[in-house]
C-alpha positions in Angstrom: -9.4 -21.2 115.9 -6.2 -22.6 114.7 -2.9 -20.5 115.0 0.0 -21.1 113.0 3.4 -21.5 115.1 5.4 -18.0 114.9 8.2 -20.0 112.9 5.9 -20.9 110.3 5.0 -17.2 109.7 8.4 -16.2 109.5 9.4 -18.7 106.9 6.2 -17.8 105.0 7.3 -14.3 104.7 10.8 -15.1 103.5 9.5 -17.3 101.0 7.1 -14.6 99.8 9.9 -12.0 99.8 11.9 -14.3 97.6 9.3 -14.7 94.9 8.8 -11.0 94.8 12.6 -10.5 94.3 12.6 -12.9 91.5 9.7 -11.6 89.6 11.0 -8.1 90.1 14.3 -9.5 88.4 12.5 -10.9 85.4 10.7 -7.6 85.1 13.8 -5.7 84.9 15.5 -7.9 82.2 12.2 -7.7 80.2 12.3 -4.0 80.1 15.9 -3.9 79.2 15.4 -5.8 75.9 12.5 -3.6 74.8 14.4 -0.7 74.8 14.8 0.1 78.3 18.5 -0.4 78.0 18.8 -3.5 75.9 19.3 -4.5 72.0 16.7 -2.9 69.7 15.2 -4.5 66.4 16.6 -3.0 63.3 14.1 -1.0 61.2 14.3 0.2 57.4 15.7 3.8 57.1 16.1 4.4 53.3 15.9 2.7 50.0 18.5 3.4 47.1 17.4 2.5 43.6 19.7 1.5 40.8 21.6 1.5 38.5 23.2 4.9 38.8 22.9 7.3 35.6 20.2 4.8 34.1 19.3 5.5 30.5 17.7 3.2 27.9 16.8 3.5 24.2 13.6 3.4 23.2 12.1 -0.1 22.8 14.6 -1.5 25.4 14.2 -3.1 28.9 16.6 -2.9 31.7 16.6 -4.1 35.5 16.4 -1.8 38.2 17.3 -2.7 41.8 16.1 -1.4 45.3 18.3 -1.6 48.1 17.5 -1.0 51.8 19.6 0.5 54.6 18.6 -0.6 58.1 18.9 1.3 61.4 21.7 -1.1 62.5 23.3 -0.1 59.1 23.0 -3.4 57.3 21.8 -3.6 53.9 18.8 -5.5 52.6 17.7 -6.5 48.9 14.1 -5.2 48.4 14.0 -5.6 44.7 11.7 -8.8 44.8 9.4 -7.3 47.8 9.2 -3.3 46.9 6.1 -1.8 45.2 7.5 -0.3 42.0 6.0 2.7 40.2 6.9 5.2 37.6 5.8 9.0 37.6 5.5 9.0 33.7 4.1 5.9 32.1 4.3 7.5 28.6 8.0 7.4 29.0 8.8 4.4 30.9 6.8 1.2 32.5 8.1 -0.9 35.3 6.8 -4.1 36.7 6.6 -6.2 40.1 10.3 -7.3 39.5 11.8 -3.9 38.8 12.2 -4.4 35.1 11.7 -1.0 33.3 10.7 -0.9 29.7 11.5 2.4 27.8 8.4 3.6 25.4 9.3 6.9 24.4 12.1 9.5 24.6 12.1 11.7 28.0 12.6 11.1 31.6 11.0 9.3 34.5 11.4 8.7 37.9 11.3 4.9 39.0 10.4 4.6 42.7 10.6 1.4 44.9 8.2 1.7 48.0 8.6 -0.6 51.3 7.3 -0.2 54.9 6.2 3.6 54.0 9.8 4.2 52.8 10.5 4.7 49.4 13.3 5.5 47.0 13.7 6.8 43.4 16.0 7.0 40.7 15.9 8.9 37.4 15.7 7.1 34.1 16.8 8.8 30.6 15.1 7.3 27.7 16.8 8.2 24.4 14.9 8.8 21.5 15.3 7.3 17.8 16.8 9.9 15.2 14.7 8.5 12.6 11.9 5.7 12.0 11.8 3.5 8.7 8.4 1.8 7.9 8.4 -1.5 5.9 7.9 -3.0 3.6 7.9 0.3 1.2 5.0 1.3 -1.0 3.2 -1.8 -1.2 -0.4 -2.5 -2.0 -3.4 -4.6 -0.5 -6.4 -5.6 -2.0 -9.9 -4.6 -0.6 -10.5 -6.4 2.6 -7.0 -7.8 2.6 -4.3 -7.4 5.6 -1.0 -5.9 5.3 1.5 -6.0 8.3 4.1 -3.3 8.5 7.2 -3.0 10.8 8.8 0.1 12.1 12.6 0.3 12.8 14.2 3.0 14.3 17.8 4.4 14.0 19.7 5.9 17.1 22.4 8.6 17.0 24.8 6.1 17.8 24.1 4.2 14.7 22.4 1.2 16.0 18.6 0.1 15.3 15.8 -1.5 16.9 12.6 -3.0 15.9 10.0 -0.6 17.3 6.8 -2.0 15.6 5.2 -2.5 19.1 6.5 1.1 20.5 5.1 3.2 17.9 1.7 4.8 17.1 0.5 3.8 13.7 -2.0 5.9 11.6 -3.5 5.9 8.2 -3.6 9.4 6.3 -7.0 8.4 4.7 -9.7 6.0 5.3 -8.8 3.9 2.6 -7.1 1.8 5.2 -7.4 1.2 9.0 -4.4 0.2 10.8 -4.4 -1.6 14.4 -1.8 -0.9 17.1 0.3 -4.2 16.0 0.9 -2.3 12.7 -1.5 -4.6 10.6 -3.3 -2.6 7.7 -6.7 -3.5 6.5 -7.8 -2.4 2.9 -11.3 -0.6 3.2 -11.8 1.7 0.0 -9.5 2.1 -3.0 -7.0 5.0 -2.6 -3.5 5.7 -2.0 -2.7 6.2 1.8 0.1 7.2 3.9 1.0 4.6 6.8 2.8 6.6 9.5 4.7 5.3 12.6 5.5 7.7 15.2 7.4 7.7 18.6 9.0 10.6 20.6 8.0 13.2 18.1 9.9 11.5 15.2 7.6 10.0 12.4 8.4 7.5 9.7 6.1 6.7 6.6 5.3 5.0 3.4 2.6 4.5 0.9 -0.2 2.0 0.8 -2.3 1.5 -2.5 -5.4 0.0 -1.6 -6.6 -1.8 -5.0 -9.6 -3.9 -6.4 -6.8 -6.0 -8.1 -5.6 -9.3 -6.7 -2.2 -10.0 -8.5 0.1 -12.2 -6.7 3.5 -14.2 -7.4 1.6 -16.7 -9.3 0.9 -14.2 -12.1 4.8 -14.3 -12.9 5.1 -17.8 -14.0 7.0 -19.0 -16.6 9.5 -17.9 -19.2 9.7 -14.1 -19.8 11.5 -11.9 -22.4 12.8 -8.7 -21.0 14.4 -5.5 -22.5 16.1 -2.5 -20.7 17.2 0.9 -22.2 19.7 2.9 -20.0 22.6 5.4 -20.3 26.1 4.6 -19.6 29.5 6.4 -20.2 28.8 6.3 -24.1 25.4 7.3 -24.2 22.6 5.0 -24.9 22.8 1.3 -23.5 20.7 -1.8 -24.1 20.0 -5.1 -22.5 17.7 -7.9 -23.6 17.2 -11.4 -22.3 15.1 -14.0 -20.8 14.1 -15.2 -17.3 12.2 -18.1 -15.8 10.0 -17.3 -13.0 8.5 -20.3 -10.8 5.2 -18.5 -9.8 6.5 -18.5 -6.1 8.8 -15.7 -5.8 11.9 -17.4 -7.5 13.5 -16.7 -10.8 15.1 -20.3 -11.4 17.3 -19.5 -14.6 18.1 -16.9 -17.1 20.3 -15.5 -19.5 20.8 -11.9 -20.8 22.9 -9.9 -23.5 24.2 -6.7 -22.9 25.3 -3.7 -25.3 26.9 -1.3 -22.6 30.5 0.2 -21.9 31.1 -3.1 -20.2 30.5 -5.0 -23.2 29.2 -8.2 -21.3 27.3 -10.8 -23.3 25.1 -14.1 -22.6 25.3 -13.8 -18.8 23.5 -16.4 -16.6 20.8 -14.9 -14.3 19.0 -16.0 -11.3 17.1 -14.0 -8.6 14.0 -13.4 -6.5 10.6 -11.4 -7.1 7.4 -10.5 -5.2 4.1 -9.2 -6.6 2.0 -6.9 -4.9 -1.9 -6.9 -5.4 -1.9 -4.0 -7.4 0.4 -5.7 -10.0 3.4 -3.6 -8.8 6.5 -5.7 -7.6 10.1 -6.1 -7.1 12.4 -7.9 -8.9 16.2 -9.0 -7.7 18.3 -10.1 -10.7 21.6 -11.5 -10.0 24.5 -12.2 -12.4 28.4 -13.1 -11.6 27.8 -12.6 -7.8 26.2 -9.1 -8.4 22.4 -8.2 -7.6 20.5 -5.3 -8.9 17.0 -4.5 -8.1 14.2 -3.6 -10.6 10.5 -2.5 -10.2 7.8 -3.6 -12.3 4.1 -3.3 -12.9 1.7 -6.3 -14.7 -0.9 -6.2 -17.1 -3.2 -9.1 -16.9 -3.8 -9.9 -20.6 -6.5 -12.4 -19.7 -7.6 -14.9 -16.9 -4.8 -17.2 -17.6 -2.3 -17.1 -14.7 1.0 -16.6 -16.8 -0.7 -14.4 -19.5 0.7 -11.4 -17.9 2.9 -8.8 -19.6 4.7 -5.8 -17.7 6.9 -2.6 -17.6 10.3 -2.7 -15.7 12.4 0.2 -14.5 15.7 -0.2 -12.6 15.0 0.8 -8.8 18.2 0.9 -7.3 21.3 3.6 -6.9 23.5 1.4 -9.6 21.8 2.8 -12.9 18.5 4.0 -14.4 16.8 1.9 -16.9 13.3 1.2 -18.5 12.1 -1.6 -20.2 9.5 -4.3 -20.9 8.6 -7.8 -19.5 6.6 -10.2 -21.6 5.8 -13.9 -21.3 7.5 -16.2 -23.8 5.7 -18.7 -25.8 8.1 -21.7 -25.3 6.2 -23.5 -28.1 7.8 -20.8 -30.5 11.5 -21.6 -29.4 12.4 -23.1 -32.5 13.0 -21.8 -36.2 10.3 -23.5 -38.0 8.1 -21.4 -35.8 9.1 -18.4 -37.9 9.6 -20.1 -41.3 7.9 -18.4 -44.5 6.8 -15.3 -42.3 7.4 -11.4 -43.1 8.6 -9.4 -40.2 8.8 -5.7 -39.7 11.7 -4.5 -37.5 13.0 -1.6 -36.3 16.1 -0.8 -34.2 17.5 2.3 -32.7 20.3 4.0 -30.9 23.6 5.4 -31.9 27.1 4.7 -33.6 29.5 4.5 -30.7 32.5 5.5 -32.7 30.9 8.6 -34.1 28.1 9.4 -31.6 25.5 9.6 -34.4 22.0 9.0 -33.7 20.4 6.4 -36.0 17.2 4.6 -36.7 16.9 1.6 -38.9 13.5 0.4 -40.2 12.7 -2.5 -42.6 11.2 -5.9 -43.8 12.6 -9.2 -43.8 10.9 -12.6 -44.8 12.4 -15.7 -43.1 12.9 -18.7 -45.5 11.4 -22.1 -45.3 14.0 -23.3 -42.4 13.5 -20.2 -40.5 17.5 -19.6 -40.4 17.8 -17.1 -43.5 16.3 -13.8 -44.0 15.9 -11.4 -47.0 14.1 -8.1 -47.3 14.9 -4.2 -47.2 15.3 -1.6 -44.8 15.6 2.1 -44.4 18.4 3.9 -42.3 18.3 7.6 -40.9 21.8 8.2 -39.8 21.7 11.7 -38.0 19.7 12.9 -41.0 21.4 11.2 -43.9 19.0 8.7 -45.3 20.1 5.6 -46.7 17.5 3.1 -48.6 18.8 -0.4 -49.1 16.4 -2.3 -51.3 18.0 -5.3 -50.8 19.5 -7.0 -47.2 20.2 -10.5 -46.2 20.2 -11.9 -42.7 20.9 -15.0 -40.6 19.6 -16.6 -37.6 21.4 -19.6 -35.6 19.2 -22.6 -34.0 16.9 -21.2 -31.4 17.8 -22.1 -27.6 14.8 -24.5 -26.8 15.2 -23.3 -22.9 15.6 -19.6 -23.5 14.4 -18.4 -27.1 18.1 -17.3 -27.7 19.7 -17.2 -31.1 22.4 -15.2 -32.7 22.5 -14.0 -36.2 23.3 -11.0 -38.6 20.8 -8.6 -40.5 22.2 -6.2 -43.2 25.8 -6.6 -42.0 25.2 -6.0 -38.2 25.4 -8.8 -35.8 22.5 -9.4 -33.4 21.1 -11.4 -30.6 17.5 -12.4 -31.1 14.9 -13.4 -28.3 12.0 -15.0 -29.2 8.8 -13.9 -27.5 6.5 -15.7 -29.4 6.0 -16.8 -33.3 4.7 -13.1 -34.0 7.7 -11.1 -32.1 11.4 -10.8 -31.5 13.5 -8.8 -29.3 16.7 -7.6 -31.0 20.1 -6.3 -29.5 23.1 -5.5 -31.6 26.3 -7.0 -30.1 28.7 -5.0 -32.5 31.3 -2.8 -30.4 30.9 0.0 -32.9 27.2 0.3 -32.4 24.6 0.4 -29.4 21.3 -0.5 -31.2 18.4 -2.6 -29.9 14.8 -3.1 -31.0 12.0 -5.4 -31.8 10.7 -7.2 -34.9 7.0 -8.0 -35.2 5.2 -10.5 -37.8 3.4 -8.4 -40.7 -0.4 -9.5 -40.5 -1.2 -7.1 -43.3 0.6 -4.9 -45.8 -2.1 -2.7 -46.2 -4.2 -0.3 -43.9 -7.8 -0.6 -42.9 -10.5 2.1 -43.4 -9.9 5.5 -42.6 -9.4 7.1 -39.1 -7.4 8.7 -36.5 -4.0 7.4 -35.6 -1.8 8.3 -32.4 1.8 8.8 -33.4 4.7 8.3 -30.9 8.3 9.0 -32.1 11.4 9.0 -29.8 14.9 10.2 -30.7 16.9 7.4 -32.5 14.0 5.2 -31.5 15.1 4.7 -27.9 12.6 4.7 -25.0 12.7 7.8 -22.9 14.0 9.9 -25.5 10.8 12.0 -26.2 10.6 13.8 -29.8 6.7 13.8 -31.2 3.4 12.6 -29.4 0.1 13.4 -31.0 -2.8 12.4 -33.2 -3.7 12.7 -37.0 -6.5 11.9 -39.2 -6.6 10.0 -42.4 -8.9 9.2 -45.2 -7.5 7.2 -48.2 -4.2 8.5 -49.1 -5.0 12.0 -47.3 -3.8 13.4 -44.0 -6.9 15.7 -43.2 -5.7 17.2 -39.7 -4.3 16.7 -36.2 -2.6 18.1 -33.1 0.9 17.1 -32.2 3.3 17.8 -29.3 7.0 18.1 -29.9 10.0 18.3 -27.6 10.5 21.2 -25.7 6.7 22.3 -25.3 6.2 23.0 -29.3 2.6 22.4 -30.1 2.1 21.4 -33.8 -1.3 21.8 -35.9 -1.5 19.4 -38.7 -3.3 21.1 -41.7 -2.9 18.3 -44.5 -0.6 15.7 -46.1 -0.5 12.4 -48.0 -0.2 8.7 -47.1 0.9 6.2 -49.5 1.8 2.4 -49.2 3.1 0.2 -51.6 2.1 -3.6 -51.7 4.8 -4.6 -49.5 3.3 -2.4 -47.0 6.4 0.4 -47.3 5.2 3.6 -47.6 5.5 7.6 -47.1 3.9 9.9 -44.8 4.0 13.6 -45.6 2.7 16.1 -42.7 1.9 19.9 -43.7 1.8 21.7 -40.1 2.3 25.3 -38.9 5.7 24.6 -38.2 6.6 23.2 -41.6 6.5 20.0 -43.3 7.5 16.6 -42.0 8.4 13.4 -43.6 8.5 9.9 -42.7 9.0 6.5 -44.2 6.4 4.1 -42.8 6.2 0.3 -42.8 2.5 -1.2 -42.1 2.6 -4.1 -39.8 -1.1 -4.7 -39.4 -4.3 -3.2 -40.6 -4.4 -0.8 -37.8 -0.7 -0.1 -37.0 2.4 1.4 -38.6 6.1 1.6 -37.7 7.4 5.2 -38.6 10.8 6.6 -39.4 11.3 10.5 -39.6 13.4 11.1 -42.8 14.1 14.8 -42.6 15.5 15.3 -39.2 18.8 14.8 -37.9 17.4 13.3 -34.6 16.8 9.9 -36.5 13.3 9.6 -34.6 11.1 6.5 -35.0 8.3 4.8 -33.4 4.5 3.9 -34.0 1.2 5.1 -35.1 -1.8 3.1 -34.3 -5.5 3.5 -35.3 -7.8 4.8 -32.7 -11.0 3.2 -31.3 -13.2 5.3 -29.2 -15.2 2.7 -28.2 -19.0 2.5 -28.2 -19.3 6.1 -29.0 -17.9 7.7 -32.1 -15.6 10.0 -30.2 -13.8 9.9 -26.8 -15.3 11.3 -23.7 -14.4 11.5 -19.9 -16.0 8.1 -19.3 -13.6 6.7 -22.0 -11.0 6.5 -19.1 -12.4 4.2 -16.7 -10.4 1.9 -14.5 -7.2 0.7 -13.2 -4.1 1.3 -15.5 -0.5 0.2 -15.6 1.8 3.0 -16.6 5.6 3.6 -17.2 7.7 6.7 -18.4 11.1 7.8 -19.1 13.4 10.8 -19.7 16.5 8.8 -20.2 18.1 11.5 -22.5 18.0 14.2 -20.5 17.3 14.0 -16.7 17.9 10.2 -16.6 14.6 9.6 -14.8 12.3 6.5 -15.0 9.2 5.6 -13.0 6.2 3.3 -13.3 3.0 2.6 -11.4 -0.6 2.3 -11.4 -3.3 5.0 -12.1 -6.8 4.7 -11.5 -9.3 6.8 -13.8 -12.7 6.9 -12.1 -14.5 8.0 -15.7 -15.9 11.2 -14.2 -12.7 13.3 -14.6 -10.8 12.5 -11.4 -7.4 10.2 -10.9 -5.3 9.0 -8.4 -2.3 6.3 -8.2 1.0 5.7 -6.9 4.2 5.9 -8.6 7.7 4.5 -8.1 10.6 6.8 -9.3 13.9 6.4 -9.9 16.4 9.0 -10.6 20.2 9.0 -10.3 21.2 8.2 -6.4 17.3 8.5 -5.5 14.5 6.1 -5.1 10.9 7.6 -4.2 7.4 6.3 -4.0 4.8 9.1 -4.7 0.9 9.3 -4.3 -0.4 11.1 -7.2 -4.1 12.4 -7.6 -5.5 14.9 -10.1 -8.2 15.6 -12.6 -8.4 14.9 -16.4 -10.5 16.3 -19.5 -10.8 14.4 -22.5 -11.4 15.8 -26.1 -13.3 14.2 -28.8 -10.0 12.8 -30.7 -8.6 11.3 -27.8 -6.4 14.1 -26.6 -6.4 14.2 -22.9 -5.0 16.5 -20.4 -4.2 15.4 -16.8 -3.6 18.2 -14.1 -1.9 16.4 -11.3 -2.6 18.0 -7.8 0.1 16.2 -6.0 3.0 16.5 -8.2 6.4 14.7 -7.5 9.2 13.7 -9.2 8.4 12.5 -12.8 4.7 12.8 -12.6 3.9 16.5 -13.8 0.9 17.6 -15.6 0.6 15.2 -18.6 -0.6 15.2 -22.2 -2.5 11.8 -23.0 -3.5 10.6 -26.5 -6.0 7.7 -26.2 -5.5 4.8 -28.8 -8.6 3.3 -27.2 -10.2 3.1 -24.0 -7.8 0.7 -23.1 -4.7 2.3 -24.0 -2.7 5.4 -24.8 0.5 7.1 -24.7 1.5 10.4 -22.6 4.0 12.9 -22.6 4.9 15.4 -19.3 4.0 18.7 -20.2 7.7 20.4 -20.7 9.3 19.7 -17.6 10.2 17.0 -17.2 9.5 15.7 -20.8 9.2 12.3 -20.1 7.1 10.1 -22.2 5.4 6.8 -21.7 2.7 4.2 -22.0 -0.5 3.3 -20.1 -2.7 0.4 -20.7 -5.7 -1.1 -18.7 -5.0 -3.9 -16.3 
């Protein structure tokens, strides 16, 4: 056996001891760096979420931050790596980057979490104080779509688009509406479209219609009239505008007989037509704009063959009038040559404040520039009959149909509607008068029948005096029933009607409230102009022959379809309105009304029931009254047309016509 020398053994042990010592030293250093007396690795102690005192308005977004504090006191940005959350996602949401979006009023805690540590910050969401839904009171055709938007107003006066932050709803199944505010027409009816957020709701009306009007229905030249009140009393406007069929009024002119006394003012503007025939017209003159509402009646399938009614729909003034397509081929004097016209104008004498109505007949000469005829005047009850009058007309403007002239000593501006009709406005500073002249097609009436009579004080729209019906056979008035201002109901028990060869005549009614006398001028075989001759209100208007339709008398199904309507009470409350009413032929009706009162503009949904009597007298009971649309008494001229009166309060009067 081999033995290692002793020296070798000692050396080997010394070497082994050194190795053990070295290993022990390494072990000691390793233990110190991991906590055994060395420097530890920093750990996350807390998270702070900012910004402090956080608040957002509904619909706004803001960036939150997460800042971590480590065990060694250092700060670390954790915004991009933290997990973000909210304790009330109905109030606010937060995305992976810490971006917070405010959804509704209230409070929510926004939390950032990292490594099992979390931090939170309270967010206050500021609710709106009001919500406005636009567009206001529009229409959509069946199957069509109408987008709405919601604008919020906050307590500090700022506004915010909340279209994507509100809950949308439709009150009736007439329309559905999606989360983006897009409504779809499902069935005819007037529904309320609402937008809600934070217990605050805004709404507007939507009329779902079977009509399909558009901007194209207003195309070409149109004559318009407006009647209103100002500091003197009655005031009038008449003019012509040209629409391009695409929403722009390219040109126009108007004459006014108002306290401002402005004449021949240039006009431009814009317009929009809703599917139900209602729309908005903005006219600008001398840098000042005003807003009017209108409703159209389609006379035929021709695009520009559309007449309508107007009201001023802003807080500047209240006015009511007409809108009729002009025939530009008649913008020349020979178009009226050798023709007889029945005219009527009404208003008051400014210097004496006397109600007055003037009615008569004139015939244009071969050049269409000179007229001659006769007229009758009721000047606050004082009657004057002029067996001979003369007049003039200047050259007609080939662009607008406007001409100046005179008639029986008064100075007028004429606007040609067509070869059969002129709008007339007095431009004398001493008188406020306006009216119309229509071509006489027959000086004698047709066979016997019932007539609908509508008279307004001094012949001005909205100044109701008499509405009713009377029956005629030959020269005898047989019977009738009529409503008079302030709720007076008159029963006609007899009377006479005589007409001379030129169409001028007299009408006498015997009633249970005494006798009433009128001057009449026959316009056609079925229409008369009527002037009351024994009353200081100087009322004037029309009488039109009734046509019940297929049956010999009127019935509930005589009223069936979509009708445009307009009415006013300009002499008292200064109220005007227009809209669309749908009569279902079974005694039920609904509609939408655009109402203008001094300083107030309202859109109202209307529904009700109606009863039609054999003579065309119709009672409409309104179940959802509002503003001007109270219970009404209607008198049918035909299943397509009639006149109505608001039962006592407000005693508005107006007309309705099948669209």
